[in-house]
KELORO-808307 format. One line per 4 residues: number of its first residue (from 1); their letters; for each residue x, y, z of N, C-alpha, C. Coordinates in Angstrom, 1 decimal, always signed. Each point is the difference from the previous one (the first is absolute). Layout:
REM KELORO-808307
NUM) a) X Y Z X Y Z X Y Z ~ ...
END
This chain:
REM KELORO-808307
1) mnvv) +67.8 -61.6 +87.4 -1.3 +0.8 -0.8 -0.5 +0.9 +1.1 ~ -0.1 +0.8 -0.3 -0.6 +1.4 +0.6 -1.2 +0.2 -0.6 ~ -0.9 -0.2 +1.0 -1.3 +0.3 -0.5 -0.6 +1.6 +0.5 ~ -0.6 +0.8 -0.5 -0.2 +1.4 +0.5 -1.7 +0.2 -0.1
5) rqsg) -0.4 +0.1 +1.0 -1.5 -0.1 +0.2 -0.4 +1.3 +0.2 ~ -0.8 +0.4 -0.6 -0.7 +1.7 -0.1 -1.4 -0.1 +0.9 ~ +0.1 +0.6 +1.1 -1.6 +0.2 +0.6 +0.0 +1.4 -0.3 ~ -1.5 +0.3 +0.3 -0.2 +1.4 +0.1 +0.2 +0.7 -1.2
9) tgvf) +0.1 -0.4 -1.4 +0.5 +0.9 -0.7 -1.1 +0.8 -1.1 ~ -1.6 -0.1 +0.3 -0.7 +0.5 -0.5 -0.1 +1.7 +0.2 ~ -1.0 +0.3 -0.9 -0.1 +1.3 +0.4 -0.6 +0.5 +1.1 ~ -0.7 -0.7 +0.8 -0.6 +0.5 +1.2 +0.7 -0.7 +1.6
13) smng) +1.2 -0.6 -0.5 +0.9 -0.6 +1.1 +0.4 +0.9 +0.6 ~ +0.1 +0.3 +1.7 +0.9 +0.9 +0.4 +0.7 -1.1 +1.3 ~ +1.0 +0.7 +0.6 +0.7 -0.4 +1.1 -0.3 +0.4 +1.2 ~ +0.3 -0.5 +1.0 -0.1 +0.2 +1.6 +0.0 +1.5 +0.1
17) rews) +0.6 +0.9 -0.6 +0.1 +1.2 -0.1 -1.3 +1.0 -0.3 ~ -0.2 -0.3 -1.0 -1.3 +0.5 -0.8 -1.0 -0.2 +0.6 ~ -0.2 -1.6 +0.2 -1.2 -0.2 +0.9 -0.3 +0.8 +1.3 ~ +1.3 +0.4 +0.6 -0.2 +0.6 +1.3 -0.5 +1.6 -0.2
21) llva) +0.6 +0.3 -1.1 -0.6 +1.5 -0.5 -1.5 +0.1 -0.2 ~ -0.2 -1.1 -0.7 -1.6 +0.0 -0.4 -0.6 +0.0 +1.0 ~ +0.1 -0.9 +1.2 -0.7 -0.4 +1.1 +0.3 +1.4 +0.9 ~ +0.9 +0.8 +0.0 +0.0 +1.0 +0.7 -0.7 +1.3 -0.5
25) clla) -0.3 +0.0 -1.4 -0.9 +0.9 -0.7 -1.4 -0.1 +0.7 ~ -0.2 -1.2 -0.1 -1.7 -0.4 +0.0 -0.3 +0.3 +1.5 ~ +1.3 -0.6 +0.8 -0.6 +0.5 +1.6 -0.2 +1.2 +0.3 ~ +0.8 +1.2 -0.9 +0.3 +1.4 +0.0 -1.7 +0.0 -0.4
29) vvif) -0.5 -0.4 -1.0 -1.3 +0.4 -0.5 -1.0 -0.4 +0.7 ~ +0.0 -1.2 +0.8 -1.1 -0.1 +1.0 +0.3 +0.6 +1.2 ~ +0.9 +0.2 +0.5 +0.3 +0.8 +1.2 -0.9 +1.5 -0.3 ~ +0.5 +0.5 -0.9 -0.6 +1.4 -0.6 -1.5 +0.1 -0.1
33) svas) -0.4 -1.2 -0.4 -1.6 -0.1 -0.4 -0.6 -0.1 +1.4 ~ +0.7 -0.8 +0.9 -0.7 +0.2 +1.4 -0.3 +1.2 +0.8 ~ +1.4 +0.4 -0.3 +0.1 +1.5 +0.8 -0.6 +1.0 -0.5 ~ -0.2 +0.2 -1.3 -1.0 +1.2 -0.8 -0.9 -0.7 -0.6
37) phya) -1.1 +0.5 +0.4 -1.3 -0.6 -1.1 +0.1 +0.7 -1.5 ~ +0.7 +1.2 +0.2 +0.0 +0.7 -1.6 +0.8 -0.6 -0.8 ~ +1.3 -1.1 +0.5 +0.8 -0.4 -0.7 +0.1 -1.0 -1.3 ~ -1.1 -0.9 +0.3 +0.1 -1.1 -1.0 -1.6 +0.2 -0.5
41) tpgn) -0.1 +1.2 -1.1 -1.3 +0.1 -0.3 +0.3 -0.1 -1.5 ~ -1.0 -0.2 -1.0 +0.1 +0.2 -1.6 +0.5 +1.5 -0.2 ~ -0.2 +0.9 +0.6 +0.4 +1.1 -0.6 +1.3 +0.5 +0.3 ~ +0.7 -0.7 +1.4 +1.4 +0.2 +0.1 +0.6 -0.9 -0.9
45) avtv) -0.3 -1.3 -0.3 +0.7 -0.9 -0.9 -0.1 +1.0 -1.4 ~ -0.7 +0.6 -0.6 -0.2 +0.6 -1.5 +0.9 +1.1 +0.5 ~ +0.1 +0.8 +0.9 +0.9 +0.7 +0.1 +1.6 -0.2 -0.2 ~ +0.1 -1.0 +0.7 +1.5 -0.8 +0.2 +0.5 -0.5 -1.6
49) lrns) -0.9 -0.7 -0.6 +0.2 -0.2 -1.4 +0.0 +1.1 -0.9 ~ -0.7 +1.2 -0.1 +0.1 +1.1 -0.8 +1.3 +0.6 +0.2 ~ +0.5 +0.3 +1.4 +1.4 +0.4 -0.1 +1.1 -0.6 -0.1 ~ -0.1 -1.3 +0.2 +1.0 -1.0 -0.6 +0.0 -0.6 -1.6
53) vell) -0.6 +0.9 -0.8 -0.1 -0.6 -1.1 +1.3 +0.8 -0.8 ~ +0.3 +1.1 +0.2 +1.5 +0.3 -0.8 +1.3 -0.7 +0.7 ~ -0.2 -0.4 +0.8 +1.4 -0.6 +0.6 +0.2 -1.5 -0.8 ~ -1.5 -0.5 +0.0 -0.2 -1.3 -0.6 +0.5 -0.2 -1.2
57) ligl) -0.7 +1.3 -1.0 +0.5 +0.0 -1.5 +1.4 +0.2 -0.3 ~ +1.0 +0.9 +0.9 +1.1 +0.2 +0.1 +1.0 -1.3 +0.3 ~ -0.6 -0.5 +0.9 +0.6 -1.6 +0.5 +0.0 -0.6 -1.2 ~ -1.3 -0.2 -0.5 -0.2 -1.2 -1.2 +1.1 +0.2 -0.9
61) gmtl) -0.1 +1.5 -0.5 +1.2 +0.7 -1.2 +1.2 -0.4 +0.3 ~ +0.3 +0.0 +1.3 +1.6 +0.0 +0.4 +0.2 -1.7 +0.1 ~ -0.9 -0.9 +0.1 +0.1 -1.4 +0.2 +0.4 -0.4 -1.6 ~ -0.9 +0.6 -0.8 +0.1 -0.4 -1.6 +1.4 +0.4 -0.1
65) llam) +0.5 +1.2 +0.0 +1.1 +0.7 -0.2 +1.4 -0.9 +0.2 ~ +0.0 -0.4 +1.6 +0.8 -0.9 +0.3 +0.0 -1.4 -0.3 ~ -0.8 -0.4 -0.2 -0.3 -1.3 -0.9 +0.8 -0.2 -1.2 ~ +0.0 +1.1 -0.7 +0.5 +0.1 -1.5 +1.3 +0.1 +0.4
69) ggid) +0.9 +0.4 +1.0 +1.0 +0.1 +0.1 +0.3 +1.5 -0.3 ~ -0.9 +0.9 +0.1 +0.5 +1.4 +0.0 +0.0 +0.5 +1.6 ~ +0.5 +1.0 -0.1 +0.3 +0.7 +1.5 -0.6 +1.6 -0.3 ~ -0.7 +0.5 +0.7 -0.4 +1.2 +0.0 -0.2 +0.8 +1.5
73) vsig) +1.1 +0.7 -0.1 -0.1 +0.7 +1.6 -0.5 +1.4 +0.3 ~ -1.0 +0.0 -1.2 -0.7 +1.7 -0.1 -1.3 -0.3 +0.8 ~ -0.5 -1.0 +0.4 -1.4 +0.1 -0.1 -0.2 +0.9 +1.8 ~ +0.9 +0.2 +0.6 -0.6 +1.0 +0.9 +0.1 +1.6 -0.5
77) ivmg) +0.5 +0.4 -0.8 -0.2 +1.2 -0.7 -1.1 +0.0 -1.1 ~ -0.4 -1.0 -0.6 -1.4 -0.2 -0.6 -0.9 +0.1 +0.8 ~ -0.2 -0.8 +1.2 -1.0 +0.2 +0.5 -0.2 +1.2 +0.9 ~ +1.1 +0.7 +0.4 -0.1 +1.5 +0.2 -0.6 +1.1 -0.7
81) l) -0.2 -0.6 -1.5 -0.6 +1.1 -0.6 -1.4 -0.1 +0.2
END
């Protein structure tokens, strides 16, 4: 009898490669924060969030579309408008 054991199947489960990317990003933020006093400011965080809203919305829309089984490759043209 074979027993299949699932570990790390939750929503927030990550493997070693994903953890290393997260650690690398956090390390980059710490290094840039120490190197420049103007990097880790609330104003800079707001600017980054404002500039990434379009990509976030397009990514969420594409995720929903692909999850429903549809494929739409026209996203580059639509974003270019």
